[in-house]
C-alpha positions in Angstrom: 6.9 10.5 19.3 5.7 9.0 15.9 3.4 10.6 13.8 -0.5 10.6 15.1 -3.6 8.1 13.7 -5.2 10.9 12.9 -5.2 12.4 8.6 -3.9 15.3 7.9 -6.2 17.7 5.5 -5.2 20.4 3.0 -1.6 18.7 2.9 0.1 19.9 -0.3 0.9 16.6 -1.5 0.2 13.3 -0.9 2.0 10.2 -2.2 0.7 6.7 -2.9 3.7 4.0 -2.9 3.2 1.0 -4.2 5.6 -2.1 -5.0 5.7 -1.9 -8.5 9.2 -1.3 -10.3 8.6 2.5 -10.4 8.9 2.1 -6.2 12.6 3.4 -6.4 11.9 6.4 -7.7 9.8 7.9 -4.7 12.4 10.7 -3.9 14.3 9.6 0.2 13.2 13.0 1.5 10.4 14.9 0.3 8.8 18.6 1.1 7.0 20.1 4.5 3.6 19.8 4.7 3.9 16.2 2.5 3.0 12.5 3.3 4.3 9.3 2.0 1.8 6.4 2.3 2.5 2.7 1.6 1.0 -0.2 1.2 1.5 -4.1 2.2 5.5 -3.9 2.9 6.9 -1.3 1.0 8.6 -0.5 4.1 11.1 -2.9 4.0 12.7 -1.1 1.0 11.4 2.6 1.6 11.5 2.7 5.4 10.3 6.8 5.1 7.0 6.2 5.1 4.1 8.1 6.9 1.8 5.6 6.7 0.9 2.2 5.4 -1.8 0.3 4.5 -3.2 -3.2 4.7 -6.4 -4.3 2.7 -5.5 -7.8 3.1 -5.2 -9.9 6.1 -1.7 -8.6 7.6 -1.3 -12.4 8.4 -0.7 -13.1 4.9 2.2 -10.8 4.6 3.7 -12.0 7.9 3.9 -15.4 5.9 5.3 -14.2 2.7 7.0 -11.1 3.3 8.4 -10.2 7.2 8.4 -13.4 9.7 8.6 -10.4 12.2 5.8 -8.2 10.5 4.4 -6.7 13.6 7.7 -6.1 15.3 8.9 -4.2 13.0 5.6 -2.0 12.2 5.8 -0.9 15.4 9.2 0.1 15.1 8.5 2.0 13.0 6.3 4.3 14.8 3.7 5.4 12.3 -0.1 4.3 12.0 -1.2 1.3 10.5 -4.5 1.0 8.6 -6.0 -2.2 8.2 -9.8 -3.2 7.5 -10.2 -5.0 10.8 -7.9 -4.3 13.6 -4.8 -6.5 14.8 -4.2 -6.5 19.4 -0.5 -7.0 18.1 -0.2 -3.3 16.1 0.2 -0.6 18.8 -0.9 2.3 15.9 -3.4 0.6 14.1 -6.6 2.4 12.8 -9.5 0.6 10.1 -9.2 2.5 7.0 -12.3 4.2 6.6 -14.3 2.5 4.5 -18.0 3.6 5.7 -17.2 7.2 5.4 -15.8 7.0 1.8 -18.8 4.8 1.1 -21.0 8.4 2.4 -18.9 10.6 1.3 -18.3 9.6 -3.0 -21.7 6.7 -2.7 -19.8 4.2 -4.6 -17.6 1.4 -3.5 -15.6 0.7 -6.3 -12.4 -1.4 -4.1 -10.3 -3.9 -5.9 -7.1 -3.9 -3.9 -5.1 -1.3 -2.0 -4.3 1.2 -3.7 -7.9 2.1 -4.5 -8.9 2.5 -0.9 -5.9 4.6 -0.7 -6.5 7.0 -3.4 -9.9 7.7 -2.0 -9.3 8.1 1.4 -6.5 10.9 0.3 -8.8 11.7 -1.7 -11.2 12.9 1.3 -7.9 15.0 2.8 -8.3 17.5 0.2 -4.5 17.9 -0.6 -3.2 19.9 -3.7 -2.2 16.7 -5.0 -1.4 13.1 -5.4 1.4 11.7 -7.0 1.9 7.5 -7.3 4.9 5.5 -7.2 5.5 2.1 -7.9 1.4 2.3 -8.7 1.9 0.6 -12.6 -0.5 -2.1 -12.8 1.3 -3.2 -16.1 0.1 -6.0 -18.5 3.0 -8.2 -17.2 1.4 -8.2 -13.6 -1.2 -10.5 -14.8 -4.5 -10.0 -15.9 -6.2 -9.5 -12.6 -4.0 -6.3 -11.7 -4.4 -5.0 -16.1 -7.6 -6.3 -16.0 -9.7 -5.8 -13.1 -7.8 -3.8 -10.4 -6.0 -1.5 -12.8 -9.9 0.2 -13.9 -10.6 0.6 -10.0 -7.4 2.8 -9.2 -7.8 5.4 -12.8 -11.8 5.2 -11.3 -10.8 7.4 -8.6 -8.2 9.0 -10.2 -11.1 10.2 -11.9 -12.4 11.3 -8.7 -8.7 13.0 -7.9 -9.1 14.9 -11.1 -12.7 15.7 -11.0 -12.2 17.4 -7.4 -9.7 19.6 -8.5 -6.7 17.5 -7.1 -3.6 17.6 -9.2 -2.4 13.5 -10.2 0.9 12.6 -11.0 2.6 9.6 -11.9 5.6 8.0 -13.2 6.3 7.5 -16.5 6.6 3.4 -16.4 2.9 3.3 -15.0 -0.1 2.4 -16.8 -2.3 4.1 -15.1 -4.7 6.2 -17.5 -2.5 5.2 -20.7 -1.8 1.2 -22.2 1.4 2.2 -22.8 4.7 2.3 -21.0 6.2 5.5 -21.6 9.9 5.7 -19.0 12.9 2.9 -19.0 13.0 2.5 -15.2 16.3 4.6 -15.2 18.6 3.5 -12.3 16.2 0.9 -11.7 16.4 -0.6 -8.1 15.0 -4.2 -7.2 13.3 -4.3 -4.0 14.4 -6.3 -1.2 13.7 -10.5 -1.7 10.8 -11.9 0.5 11.9 -13.1 3.9 8.3 -14.0 5.3 8.0 -17.0 7.7 7.2 -19.6 4.2 11.2 -18.9 3.0 12.3 -20.3 6.1 11.6 -23.9 5.8 12.5 -25.7 3.2 11.0 -25.4 -0.5 9.5 -28.6 -0.6 7.0 -27.6 2.7 6.0 -24.2 1.3 2.4 -24.9 1.4 -0.3 -24.6 3.9 0.0 -28.5 5.3 3.4 -29.0 5.5 3.5 -25.0 7.4 1.6 -26.8 10.1 3.8 -28.2 11.5 5.5 -25.6 11.8 4.2 -22.7 12.9 0.4 -21.7 14.2 -0.8 -18.7 12.4 -2.9 -16.4 14.9 -6.2 -16.4 15.4 -9.4 -15.1 17.6 -8.8 -13.5 20.7 -5.0 -14.3 19.7 -4.9 -11.2 17.0 
C-alpha cells in the first residue's frame, strides 16, 4: 500500500524537487522522516517521489510530457495534488489553497513551487530543501523576472517561521549569480507526450484534432 493522501506534519525535511537542471542532485535515497515532493512530470526521472503536484491542467503534461500520464501516476501509488480533481487519478487531492490563504492572508503564487513551498511550511518541517528549483535567467523572463520572486517570497516566509532552508549551488533563488558548475550533470528523459507521436508538421492544436480528442468535462 502506498502513501496516504493526508500530509504529515513535523517531518525532519521536505525536499521539493523541480525540473531545473540541478534536479539530478536530489539523493536517490533520503533519510527516514523525510518526504520528496515532486512537481509535474519529474517522476519520469526520479520515481522515488512521495507526492506529485500540478498547478496547471494536468492534461497539458499528457500532451507534451507523458502520453501515459494518468496510468503512470496511478502506478506510482502516491498522492497527486492538483488545482482541480481528475477522475482517472486514484489518489488525487486538491492543493490546499484556501487553507494557505487563511493561514498566511496572502496569495502570491506564480508557479507550482510557490504552492508547494507554502503547503510545506504549513506542515512545520525542520527543513525545506530545493533541488531543480533553479530559476535561471536562461529559463526565460517569466521564470527569472516574475516566478523567481514568488518562490523567494515563500522561502522568506519559511525562514521567518524558523524553518531551515537548503538549496543547490546552481540555483538563483535568493541570489543573482550561479555558484555551482553542475558536476556530473545528468539530462532529463526526453519528453514523450502525445504530441511527439505525430509528425512534426502536425504538432499544433488544429492538426492534433485529427489524431486525438483531449478529454473534457464529465470525461475527467
